[in-house]
C-alpha positions in Angstrom: -49.8 4.6 6.2 -46.4 4.0 7.8 -43.9 6.7 8.7 -40.9 7.5 11.0 -42.0 9.0 14.3 -40.2 10.3 17.4 -42.0 10.1 20.8 -39.5 12.6 22.4 -38.7 14.9 19.5 -37.5 17.7 21.8 -34.4 15.5 22.6 -33.2 16.0 19.1 -32.4 19.6 20.1 -29.3 18.0 21.7 -28.0 17.6 18.1 -27.2 21.3 18.1 -24.6 21.2 20.9 -23.5 17.8 19.5 -22.6 19.4 16.2 -21.0 22.3 17.9 -18.9 19.9 19.9 -17.7 18.2 16.7 -16.9 21.5 15.0 -14.9 22.7 18.1 -13.0 19.4 18.2 -12.0 19.6 14.6 -11.0 23.3 15.0 -8.8 22.7 18.0 -7.3 19.3 16.9 -6.5 20.3 13.3 -6.3 24.1 12.8 -5.0 25.1 16.2 -2.5 22.3 16.5 1.0 23.6 16.8 3.8 21.1 16.7 7.5 21.7 16.5 10.1 19.2 15.8 13.8 19.5 16.5 14.6 16.5 14.4 17.1 16.6 11.7 15.3 14.3 9.3 11.6 13.9 8.3 12.4 10.4 7.1 12.7 9.4 10.7 9.2 10.5 11.4 7.8 8.6 8.5 9.6 5.5 9.6 8.1 5.8 13.1 4.5 6.1 11.8 2.7 2.8 12.0 -0.9 1.6 11.4 -1.6 1.9 15.1 -0.3 5.5 15.4 -2.1 6.5 12.2 -5.5 5.2 13.3 -5.3 6.1 17.0 -7.0 9.4 16.6 -9.9 7.8 14.7 -11.1 6.4 18.0 -12.8 9.7 18.7 -15.2 8.9 15.7 -16.5 5.9 17.7 -17.2 8.2 20.7 -19.0 10.7 18.5 -21.1 7.9 16.9 -21.9 6.5 20.3 -23.2 9.9 21.5 -25.2 10.3 18.3 -26.9 6.9 18.7 -27.6 7.7 22.3 -29.3 11.0 21.4 -31.4 9.3 18.8 -32.3 6.5 21.2 -33.4 9.0 23.9 -35.7 10.6 21.2 -37.5 7.2 21.0 -37.7 6.7 17.3 -40.3 4.3 16.0 -42.6 3.3 13.2 -46.0 5.0 13.3 -48.9 3.4 11.5 -52.3 5.0 10.9 -55.2 2.7 10.1 -58.4 4.1 8.7 -61.7 2.3 9.4 -64.7 3.3 7.4 -68.2 2.3 8.5 -70.8 3.2 6.0 -74.4 2.9 6.6 -75.6 3.0 3.1 -79.0 3.2 1.6 -80.6 0.4 -0.5 -82.1 2.0 -3.6 -84.2 0.5 -6.4 -84.6 2.7 -9.5 -87.8 2.1 -11.5 -87.5 3.5 -15.0 -90.5 3.8 -17.4 -89.6 2.6 -20.9 -93.1 2.7 -22.4 -93.8 4.2 -25.8 -94.8 7.6 -24.3 -91.2 8.1 -23.2 -90.4 8.8 -26.9 -91.9 12.2 -26.3 -89.6 15.0 -27.7 -90.4 17.7 -25.2 -86.9 17.3 -23.8 -85.2 18.5 -27.0 -82.8 17.6 -28.4 -83.4 14.2 -26.9 -86.5 12.2 -25.9 -87.6 11.6 -22.4 -86.0 8.2 -21.9 -82.6 9.4 -23.1 -82.6 12.3 -20.6 -83.9 10.0 -17.8 -81.1 7.5 -18.5 -78.4 10.2 -18.2 -79.9 11.6 -15.0 -80.1 8.0 -13.5 -76.5 7.4 -14.4 -75.4 10.6 -12.7 -77.4 9.8 -9.7 -75.9 6.3 -9.4 -72.3 7.6 -9.7 -73.0 10.0 -6.8 -73.9 7.2 -4.4 -70.6 5.3 -3.8 -71.7 3.8 -0.5 -75.1 2.6 -1.5 -76.5 -0.6 -3.0 -78.5 0.2 -6.1 -80.7 -2.0 -8.3 -82.7 -1.3 -11.4 -86.2 -2.2 -12.7 -87.6 -1.2 -16.0 -91.3 -1.2 -16.8 -93.8 -0.6 -19.5 -96.8 -3.0 -19.7 -94.8 -5.3 -17.5 -92.0 -4.8 -14.9 -88.6 -6.6 -15.2 -85.6 -6.7 -12.9 -82.6 -5.4 -14.8 -80.1 -5.4 -12.0 -80.4 -6.6 -8.3 -79.0 -4.5 -5.5 -75.3 -4.1 -6.0 -72.4 -1.7 -5.1 -70.8 -2.4 -8.6 -71.7 0.9 -10.2 -70.0 0.1 -13.5 -72.5 -2.8 -13.9 -75.5 -0.6 -13.3 -74.0 2.0 -15.7 -73.6 -0.6 -18.5 -77.1 -1.9 -18.0 -78.5 1.6 -18.0 -76.8 2.3 -21.3 -78.4 -0.7 -22.9 -81.9 0.1 -22.0 -84.2 1.1 -24.9 -87.8 0.9 -25.9 -87.5 -2.7 -26.9 -86.4 -3.8 -23.5 -90.0 -4.5 -22.5 -92.2 -6.1 -25.2 -95.6 -5.1 -23.8 -96.4 -1.5 -24.0 -98.3 0.4 -21.3 -97.5 1.6 -17.8 -97.5 -0.9 -14.9 -96.5 1.4 -12.1 -97.9 -0.7 -9.3 -96.1 -3.9 -10.5 -92.8 -2.0 -10.8 -93.1 -0.6 -7.2 -94.1 -4.0 -5.8 -91.2 -5.8 -7.7 -88.7 -3.2 -6.3 -90.0 -3.7 -2.8 -89.7 -7.5 -3.1 -86.0 -7.1 -3.9 -85.5 -5.4 -0.6 -87.3 -7.9 1.6 -84.1 -9.2 3.1 -82.3 -5.8 3.2 -80.5 -4.8 6.4 -79.8 -1.3 5.2 -80.4 1.6 7.6 -82.7 3.2 5.0 -84.5 2.0 1.8 -85.9 3.9 -1.0 -87.4 3.6 -4.5 -86.8 6.2 -7.2 -89.7 6.0 -9.7 -89.4 7.9 -13.0 -92.4 7.8 -15.2 -94.4 10.1 -17.6 -97.8 8.5 -17.5 -100.5 6.8 -15.4 -101.0 3.2 -14.3 -102.9 1.3 -17.0 -101.4 -2.2 -16.9 -100.3 -4.7 -14.3 -101.9 -6.8 -11.5 -101.1 -4.5 -8.6 -102.4 -1.0 -8.3 -100.0 1.7 -7.2 -101.9 2.5 -4.0 -101.6 -1.1 -2.8 -97.9 -1.1 -3.7 -97.4 2.1 -1.8 -99.0 0.7 1.3 -96.8 -2.4 1.0 -93.7 -0.1 0.9 -94.9 1.8 3.9 -95.1 -1.4 5.9 -91.5 -2.2 4.9 -90.2 1.3 5.7 -89.4 2.0 2.1 -89.7 5.6 0.8 -90.9 5.9 -2.8 -89.8 9.1 -4.5 -91.9 9.7 -7.6 -90.8 11.9 -10.5 -93.3 12.7 -13.2 -91.5 13.8 -16.4 -92.7 15.5 -19.5 -95.2 18.2 -20.3 -98.9 17.5 -19.9 -101.1 18.1 -22.9 -100.0 18.1 -26.6 -96.5 16.6 -27.1 -94.5 15.8 -30.3 -93.7 12.2 -31.0 -92.0 10.4 -33.8 -94.6 8.9 -36.1 -93.2 5.4 -36.0 -90.5 3.1 -34.5 -88.0 4.1 -37.2 -88.2 7.7 -36.1 -88.9 11.0 -37.8 -86.5 10.5 -40.7 -88.9 8.0 -42.3 -92.3 8.7 -40.9 -92.2 12.3 -39.8 -93.8 13.5 -36.5 -97.1 13.6 -34.9 -98.8 15.4 -32.0 -100.3 13.4 -29.2 -102.0 14.3 -25.9 -100.0 13.1 -22.9 -102.0 11.9 -19.9 -100.3 12.3 -16.6 -101.4 11.1 -13.2 -99.9 13.7 -10.9 -102.4 12.9 -8.2 -101.6 9.2 -8.1 -97.8 9.8 -8.1 -98.1 12.4 -5.3 -100.2 10.0 -3.2 -97.6 7.2 -3.6 -94.9 9.6 -2.3 -97.1 10.9 0.5 -98.1 7.4 1.7 -94.4 6.3 2.0 -93.1 9.6 3.6 -91.2 10.7 0.5 -91.8 13.5 -2.1 -93.3 13.9 -5.5 -91.5 15.9 -8.2 -92.7 17.3 -11.5 -90.2 17.8 -14.3 -91.4 19.5 -17.5 -87.8 20.0 -18.8 -84.5 18.3 -18.6 -83.1 21.0 -16.4 -85.8 20.6 -13.8 -85.4 16.8 -13.9 -81.7 17.2 -13.0 -82.6 19.5 -10.2 -85.2 17.1 -8.9 -82.8 14.2 -8.8 -80.2 16.3 -7.2 -82.7 17.2 -4.5 -83.5 13.6 -3.8 -79.8 12.8 -3.7 -79.4 15.6 -1.0 -82.4 14.3 1.1 -81.4 10.7 1.2 -77.7 10.6 2.1 -75.6 7.7 3.4 -74.0 7.9 6.9 -70.3 7.3 6.6 -68.2 7.2 9.8 -64.4 7.3 9.4 -62.1 6.5 12.3 -58.3 6.7 12.3 -56.4 4.3 14.6 -52.7 5.0 15.4 -50.1 2.4 16.4 -46.5 3.0 17.4 -43.7 0.4 17.3 -40.6 1.4 19.3 -37.2 1.2 17.5 -35.0 2.9 20.1 -33.5 -0.4 21.2 -31.5 -0.7 18.0 -29.9 2.7 18.4 -29.2 2.1 22.1 -27.5 -1.2 21.1 -25.4 0.6 18.6 -24.4 3.3 21.1 -23.4 0.5 23.5 -21.3 -1.2 20.8 -19.5 2.0 19.9 -18.7 2.9 23.5 -17.4 -0.6 24.4 -15.5 -0.9 21.1 -13.7 2.4 21.9 -12.9 1.2 25.5 -11.6 -2.2 24.3 -9.5 -0.7 21.6 -8.0 1.9 23.9 -7.3 -0.7 26.6 -5.8 -3.5 24.4 -4.5 -2.1 21.1 -4.0 1.6 21.6 -2.9 1.3 25.2 -0.6 4.2 26.3 2.7 3.3 27.9 3.1 5.1 31.3 
């Protein structure tokens, strides 16, 4: 940001007596001037008025301008510029989102679990402007949807497109999802790294068990925050892929591995959260957002570029112009 600045602003107080001097000059030279003529004809006066006599008294303007420029120069005007330097020590975050069939559960009315989880993830991403965030979805297999990036609009678009058909194999491969997320942060130089795992079930697919994946993350200093969503026990589900409009609804028993998710979080130094409603899920993600914050340092640098030289130059020009004009053109005859 650039702006006008005076290094000696108190000098500008001289403008008060300066203005008073101008007012007094005008008062005494114009309103108090008393002149009497004992000439018989005003035409003689008009004939004697020349350009030199008409402009002679304007020389005082040069003097006033010179004084004004000198006052401004003494105040040391210049251009001040403020530079802002932002150093952000962001967190690398991989979001692992469960898209298995059990996420169709309708215990988060009026929406299913996946729809609510997507909204919560989108809000979480938008609150992290200084962090790199990536996304992995998993069911029977785990797939990278978006590598670590600061382009939040890309993540938002990908998040909006996620559905139950994004992963062909059904099931819950929690260990594979965590291991894949950790592998995407192998070369990370971030001050802190974390994985946000959102699931409603227990590990029953994949090649890597969650405990092994958690130990891997611990060795890489990656915290794994686990969020178990949905009610345990009997839950309402749509009867088929087309939804309740065609096939009605059915009741299924939801199996949830709270012990396993809690152990993953404890192993990596993070926390486990249980969300049996959409409101609690929002609170859980807000708490994670509060616990894992980026460090942003803002420093403001100030630079000053002197411009008093131009005003000093103008003051000199006005002074010498008046002297030269008085000496050569408006010289008084003794």
